[in-house]
C-alpha positions as CSV (number, residue, x, y, z in Angstrom):
1,M,87.4,15.6,37.9
2,T,89.3,12.4,37.6
3,G,88.7,11.3,34.0
4,P,89.0,10.7,31.2
5,G,88.5,6.9,30.6
6,T,88.4,3.8,32.7
7,G,91.9,2.7,31.7
8,G,93.5,1.1,28.7
9,R,94.1,3.1,25.6
10,R,92.7,6.6,25.4
11,V,90.6,7.4,22.3
12,A,91.1,10.7,20.5
13,I,88.7,12.2,18.0
14,T,90.7,13.6,15.1
15,G,88.2,14.1,12.3
16,L,84.6,15.0,11.8
17,G,82.3,14.9,8.7
18,V,78.6,15.7,8.5
19,K,75.9,15.8,5.8
20,S,72.6,17.1,7.4
21,P,69.7,19.5,6.9
22,A,71.9,22.1,8.7
23,G,74.7,21.9,6.1
24,L,77.2,19.9,4.2
25,T,80.2,21.0,6.4
26,L,80.8,21.3,10.1
27,T,81.2,25.1,9.7
28,E,77.8,25.4,8.0
29,T,76.3,23.1,10.5
30,M,77.4,25.0,13.6
31,A,76.3,28.3,12.1
32,A,72.8,26.9,11.5
33,L,72.6,25.5,15.0
34,H,73.5,28.8,16.5
35,E,71.0,30.6,14.3
36,A,68.3,28.2,15.7
37,V,65.9,28.2,12.8
38,G,64.3,24.9,11.8
39,R,65.5,23.5,8.4
40,A,62.5,21.3,7.6
41,G,60.5,22.0,4.4
42,P,58.0,20.5,2.0
43,V,58.8,17.3,0.2
44,P,57.0,16.9,-3.2
45,A,57.1,13.1,-3.1
46,L,55.2,13.1,0.2
47,A,52.7,15.7,-1.1
48,D,52.0,13.6,-4.2
49,E,50.9,10.7,-2.0
50,A,48.5,12.9,0.0
51,L,50.1,11.9,3.3
52,P,49.1,13.6,6.5
53,V,52.8,14.7,6.9
54,R,54.2,16.4,3.8
55,F,57.5,17.8,5.0
56,A,60.8,16.6,6.3
57,G,64.5,17.6,6.8
58,T,66.6,16.9,3.7
59,V,70.3,17.4,3.0
60,P,70.4,20.5,0.8
61,Q,72.3,20.7,-2.5
62,F,74.3,17.5,-2.0
63,D,76.7,17.0,-4.8
64,P,78.0,13.5,-5.2
65,A,80.6,14.3,-7.8
66,P,83.5,14.9,-5.5
67,Y,82.9,11.5,-3.8
68,F,82.1,8.9,-6.5
69,T,81.6,8.6,-10.3
70,V,78.2,8.6,-12.0
71,R,78.5,4.9,-12.5
72,E,79.4,4.2,-8.9
73,G,76.6,6.5,-7.8
74,R,74.0,4.4,-9.6
75,Q,75.1,1.5,-7.5
76,L,74.7,3.4,-4.2
77,D,71.4,4.2,-2.7
78,R,70.9,7.6,-0.9
79,T,71.9,6.0,2.4
80,A,75.3,4.8,1.1
81,Q,75.9,8.0,-0.8
82,L,75.5,10.2,2.3
83,A,77.5,7.8,4.5
84,L,80.4,7.5,2.1
85,A,80.5,11.3,1.6
86,A,80.4,12.1,5.4
87,A,83.0,9.4,6.2
88,M,85.4,10.6,3.5
89,D,85.0,14.2,4.8
90,A,85.9,12.9,8.3
91,V,89.0,11.1,6.9
92,A,90.1,14.2,5.0
93,D,89.6,16.3,8.1
94,S,91.9,14.0,10.1
95,F,94.3,13.2,7.2
96,P,94.4,16.3,4.9
97,E,97.1,15.0,2.6
98,A,96.8,11.3,2.5
99,G,94.7,8.5,4.2
100,P,95.5,6.5,7.4
101,L,97.2,3.7,5.5
102,E,99.6,6.2,3.9
103,H,100.5,7.4,7.4
104,G,101.6,4.0,8.4
105,V,98.5,2.7,10.1
106,G,98.2,-1.0,9.3
107,A,95.2,-2.0,7.2
108,D,94.2,-4.6,9.7
109,R,94.3,-2.0,12.5
110,V,91.7,0.2,10.8
111,G,88.0,-0.5,11.3
112,V,84.6,0.8,10.3
113,A,81.5,1.1,12.5
114,V,78.2,2.4,11.1
115,G,74.8,2.8,12.8
116,T,71.6,2.8,10.9
117,G,68.0,2.6,11.9
118,V,66.2,1.8,8.7
119,G,69.1,0.8,6.4
120,G,68.0,0.3,2.8
121,A,64.2,0.3,3.6
122,A,63.6,3.3,1.3
123,S,65.3,1.6,-1.6
124,I,63.3,-1.6,-1.0
125,E,60.1,0.5,-1.1
126,S,61.1,2.2,-4.4
127,G,62.1,-1.1,-5.9
128,V,58.7,-2.7,-5.0
129,R,56.9,0.3,-6.4
130,E,58.8,0.3,-9.7
131,F,59.3,-3.4,-10.4
132,T,56.3,-5.2,-8.8
133,D,54.9,-6.0,-12.2
134,R,58.3,-6.9,-13.7
135,P,60.6,-8.3,-11.1
136,G,62.8,-9.8,-13.8
137,S,63.8,-6.2,-14.7
138,L,65.3,-5.4,-11.3
139,P,68.7,-3.8,-11.6
140,A,71.6,-6.2,-11.0
141,F,72.9,-4.1,-8.2
142,T,69.6,-4.1,-6.2
143,V,70.9,-6.3,-3.4
144,P,74.0,-4.1,-2.6
145,R,71.7,-1.1,-2.6
146,I,69.2,-2.4,-0.1
147,M,71.7,-4.1,2.3
148,A,71.8,-2.4,5.7
149,N,75.5,-3.2,5.9
150,S,76.3,-1.6,2.5
151,P,77.5,1.8,3.9
152,A,80.0,0.0,6.2
153,G,81.3,-2.2,3.4
154,R,81.6,0.8,1.0
155,V,83.6,2.9,3.5
156,A,85.9,-0.1,4.2
157,I,86.5,-0.7,0.5
158,R,87.2,3.0,-0.1
159,L,89.8,3.1,2.7
160,G,91.2,-0.4,2.2
161,A,90.4,-1.1,5.9
162,H,90.9,-4.7,6.8
163,G,89.7,-4.5,10.4
164,P,86.1,-5.1,11.5
165,A,83.5,-3.3,9.4
166,L,80.4,-3.6,11.5
167,T,76.8,-2.3,11.3
168,Y,74.8,-1.5,14.4
169,S,71.0,-1.1,14.5
170,T,69.7,0.3,17.8
171,A,67.0,2.5,16.2
172,C,67.6,6.2,17.0
173,A,70.7,5.3,19.1
174,S,72.4,3.5,16.3
175,G,75.0,6.2,15.4
176,A,76.0,6.6,19.1
177,T,76.2,2.8,19.5
178,A,78.6,2.6,16.6
179,I,80.9,5.2,18.1
180,G,80.8,3.6,21.5
181,E,81.5,0.1,20.2
182,A,84.3,1.3,17.9
183,A,85.9,3.2,20.8
184,R,85.9,-0.1,22.9
185,K,87.8,-1.9,20.1
186,I,90.5,0.8,20.3
187,Q,90.6,0.8,24.1
188,Y,91.0,-3.0,24.2
189,G,93.8,-3.0,21.6
190,E,91.9,-4.5,18.7
191,L,92.1,-1.4,16.5
192,D,94.3,1.7,16.2
193,L,91.8,3.8,14.3
194,A,88.1,3.6,13.4
195,V,85.8,5.5,11.1
196,A,82.6,5.5,13.2
197,G,79.2,7.2,12.7
198,G,75.6,6.8,11.5
199,V,73.4,7.4,8.5
200,D,69.8,7.2,7.4
201,A,67.8,8.4,4.4
202,P,64.2,7.6,5.5
203,I,62.3,10.2,3.5
204,S,60.0,7.9,1.6
205,P,56.2,7.7,1.5
206,M,56.0,4.3,3.2
207,I,58.4,5.2,6.1
208,V,56.9,8.6,6.7
209,A,53.3,7.2,6.5
210,A,54.2,4.4,9.0
211,F,55.6,6.8,11.6
212,A,52.7,9.2,11.0
213,R,50.2,6.4,11.5
214,M,51.6,5.7,15.0
215,G,51.3,9.4,15.9
216,A,55.1,10.0,16.2
217,L,55.4,12.8,13.7
218,S,54.6,16.5,13.8
219,C,51.7,17.4,11.5
220,R,52.6,21.1,11.1
221,N,52.4,21.1,7.3
222,D,51.8,24.9,7.2
223,S,54.8,25.7,9.3
224,P,57.5,23.0,9.0
225,Q,60.3,25.2,10.3
226,E,58.5,25.4,13.6
227,A,57.5,21.8,13.8
228,S,60.5,20.4,15.7
229,R,60.1,21.7,19.3
230,P,62.2,19.8,21.8
231,F,61.0,20.3,25.4
232,D,58.4,22.9,24.3
233,S,54.9,22.4,25.7
234,E,53.3,22.8,22.2
235,R,55.2,20.1,20.4
236,D,53.2,17.5,18.5
237,G,55.8,15.0,17.3
238,F,59.2,14.8,15.7
239,V,60.3,15.8,12.2
240,M,61.7,12.9,10.0
241,S,65.1,13.8,8.5
242,E,68.0,12.3,6.6
243,G,71.7,12.7,7.1
244,A,75.0,11.2,8.0
245,A,77.8,12.0,10.4
246,F,81.2,10.3,11.1
247,L,84.0,10.7,13.5
248,I,87.6,9.5,13.2
249,L,88.5,7.7,16.5
250,E,92.2,7.1,17.0
251,R,94.5,5.9,19.7
252,L,95.5,9.1,21.5
253,D,99.2,8.3,21.7
254,L,99.3,7.6,17.9
255,A,97.4,10.8,17.1
256,L,99.9,12.8,19.2
257,A,102.9,11.0,17.5
258,R,101.8,12.0,14.1
259,G,100.9,15.6,15.1
260,A,97.2,15.3,14.4
261,R,94.7,18.0,15.3
262,I,92.7,16.6,18.2
263,Y,89.2,17.8,18.8
264,G,88.8,15.8,22.0
265,E,88.5,12.4,23.6
266,L,85.7,9.8,23.7
267,A,86.0,9.2,27.4
268,G,82.7,7.6,28.4
269,Y,80.2,5.2,26.9
270,G,77.1,3.8,28.5
271,S,74.5,1.5,27.0
272,T,71.4,0.1,28.7
273,S,68.0,-1.4,27.7
274,D,64.7,-0.2,29.2
275,A,63.2,-3.7,28.6
276,H,59.9,-2.0,29.1
277,H,58.0,-1.4,25.8
278,I,58.9,-1.5,22.1
279,V,58.3,2.3,21.5
280,I,57.5,3.9,24.9
281,P,60.4,4.8,27.3
282,Q,60.6,3.4,30.8
283,P,58.5,5.6,33.2
284,G,60.6,8.1,35.0
285,G,63.4,7.7,32.6
286,E,65.0,5.0,34.8
287,G,66.7,3.2,31.9
288,A,68.1,6.5,30.6
289,A,69.4,7.5,34.0
290,R,71.2,4.2,34.4
291,C,72.8,4.8,31.0
292,I,73.9,8.3,31.9
293,R,75.4,7.1,35.2
294,A,77.2,4.3,33.3
295,A,78.8,6.8,30.9
296,L,79.9,9.1,33.7
297,A,81.4,6.1,35.6
298,D,83.2,4.9,32.4
299,A,84.7,8.4,32.0
300,R,85.6,8.6,35.7
301,L,83.7,11.9,36.0
302,S,81.1,13.1,38.4
303,P,77.9,14.9,37.4
304,G,79.4,18.2,38.4
305,D,82.1,17.9,35.8
306,I,79.7,18.1,32.9
307,G,79.5,21.5,31.3
308,H,76.4,20.9,29.2
309,V,74.1,18.2,27.9
310,N,73.3,17.5,24.3
311,A,69.8,16.0,24.8
312,H,68.2,13.4,22.5
313,G,65.3,15.8,22.6
314,T,63.0,14.3,20.0
315,S,60.1,16.8,20.3
316,T,57.7,14.0,21.5
317,V,56.1,14.3,24.9
318,R,57.0,10.8,26.3
319,N,60.6,10.9,25.2
320,D,61.3,14.5,26.2
321,R,59.7,13.9,29.6
322,A,61.5,10.7,30.3
323,E,64.8,12.3,29.4
324,A,64.1,15.3,31.6
325,E,63.3,13.1,34.5
326,A,66.5,11.1,33.9
327,L,68.6,14.3,33.8
328,R,67.0,15.5,37.1
329,T,67.7,12.1,38.7
330,C,71.4,12.2,37.7
331,F,72.1,15.9,38.1
332,G,69.5,17.1,40.6
333,P,67.0,20.0,40.1
334,D,69.7,22.4,38.8
335,T,70.8,20.5,35.6
336,P,73.6,21.6,33.4
337,P,72.6,23.7,30.4
338,V,70.6,21.5,28.0
339,T,70.6,21.8,24.2
340,A,68.8,19.8,21.5
341,P,69.9,20.0,17.8
342,K,66.8,18.3,16.6
343,G,64.9,21.6,16.8
344,V,67.0,22.7,13.8
345,V,67.7,19.5,11.9
346,G,64.8,17.2,12.9
347,H,65.4,13.5,13.6
348,M,68.0,11.8,11.4
349,V,67.2,8.5,13.1
350,G,70.4,6.3,12.8
351,A,72.6,9.4,12.1
352,A,71.2,11.4,15.0
353,G,73.5,10.2,17.8
354,A,76.7,10.5,15.7
355,F,75.7,14.0,14.4
356,E,75.0,15.1,18.0
357,A,78.2,13.7,19.3
358,A,80.1,15.7,16.7
359,V,78.3,19.0,17.4
360,A,78.4,18.4,21.1
361,L,82.2,18.1,21.1
362,V,82.6,21.2,18.9
363,S,80.3,23.2,21.2
364,A,82.1,22.0,24.3
365,R,85.5,22.8,22.7
366,E,84.4,26.3,21.7
367,G,82.5,26.9,24.9
368,R,79.4,28.0,23.0
369,V,76.2,26.0,23.3
370,P,73.5,26.4,20.6
371,P,70.0,27.4,21.7
372,V,67.0,25.0,21.2
373,A,65.0,26.1,18.1
374,N,61.3,26.7,18.6
375,F,61.5,26.5,22.4
376,V,59.0,29.1,23.4
377,K,56.8,27.7,26.2
378,P,58.5,25.4,28.7
379,D,56.6,22.2,29.7
380,L,56.2,22.6,33.5
381,D,56.6,18.9,33.9
382,E,60.1,19.0,32.4
383,Q,62.2,21.3,34.6
384,V,65.6,21.2,32.9
385,N,67.9,24.1,32.1
386,V,67.1,24.5,28.4
387,V,69.3,26.9,26.4
388,A,66.9,29.2,24.6
389,G,67.1,32.4,22.5
390,E,70.8,32.9,22.1
391,P,73.9,30.7,22.2
392,L,75.2,30.2,25.7
393,H,78.8,30.9,26.5
394,I,80.3,28.4,29.0
395,A,83.7,27.3,30.3
396,T,85.3,24.5,28.3
397,A,84.2,21.3,29.9
398,P,83.2,17.7,29.2
399,V,79.8,17.2,27.5
400,L,77.2,14.4,27.8
401,S,75.4,13.4,24.6
402,N,72.3,11.2,24.9
403,S,70.6,9.0,22.3
404,F,67.5,6.8,23.0
405,G,65.7,4.6,20.5
406,F,62.6,2.5,19.9
407,G,63.2,-0.9,21.4
408,G,64.3,0.6,24.6
409,H,67.9,1.3,23.5
410,N,69.8,3.9,25.5
411,V,73.3,5.2,24.8
412,S,75.2,8.1,26.4
413,L,78.6,9.4,25.4
414,V,80.9,11.6,27.4
415,L,83.2,13.7,25.2
416,V,86.1,15.7,26.6
417,P,87.6,18.6,24.6
418,Y,91.3,18.3,24.2
419,T,93.4,21.1,25.5
């Protein structure tokens, strides 16, 4: 092992915040992942539309009161609400008593990076449904609700962050893209600290119907908890879910100077494009393999240094197979242990990569890898070392987290536990 990082400033991860079907806190989330029971359930709004898919993964019992007033909440759509809550949890995790500006970080040295796949599409849909016949009655705050960049702007406003507040949209890789790009800005000296992550709230009739129409979603309406089955031979599609996850990225030397609790480092970032098909991955997982190798090279690590892999693992045949082939290409036939949180939480689209980076780092730090939910019958064409049945105890080591999205976007992150 020669990592972490290719030089420049090292990037520490000092705060984590999540809002997902697995829980509202990191502790709840990790317990649910170790339990390995799917969290998807019926959604009345989908049943009312008589859709072929009538279930999804939703954030349970989310209470907005600690994060914003009732008036402010009316101006925020579900996407912005979840993003702001998860981001503020991450800030509080990193700075328990006061925010970064109160700790002497200059406002122009704090940035925000948010990934989202569908942005405010669900709010656009609801607006069209409610106000088609009376567009003059649209609420005055409609535009801020539907803007894809609204979550980034809201987080920056709340923090008083004057650095770049950017929005990235690389489909299902969006959250991981935001983290990687934010880390680059710290490495190159543009920022000292960034709030980076992803969010999506895509549980609406139009969005679910569109994904179902293309055959991407599981149709297990009678057993939604068993619907998301990464790498299992009996999978029939992914489970649409909502959620948000954010990380606090900080210059390592500054984090050490203020005595911050450090989860680990973002040591490697790889990003490639399949340039093959708008929704089908490149055959053989070639684009994904190039991405994995780029992330390892960026971290100055070899394949043998990786303790486990947090797979994108969507529970679709083409994506799971391409990823499995990419892992075998990069690691050989005996891959590191492979887990896939989507078996529990479903696919949170733009939030997925950020969520999985967070849980991957915690798993690596604790040396305890969650099993893949609903993994019963391996697909013989996907020979990877899937963790199944019980959590796997491993030595503390770097972890690779993969995210791949429609459009051919590939992102891999290498996270190294800090000891």
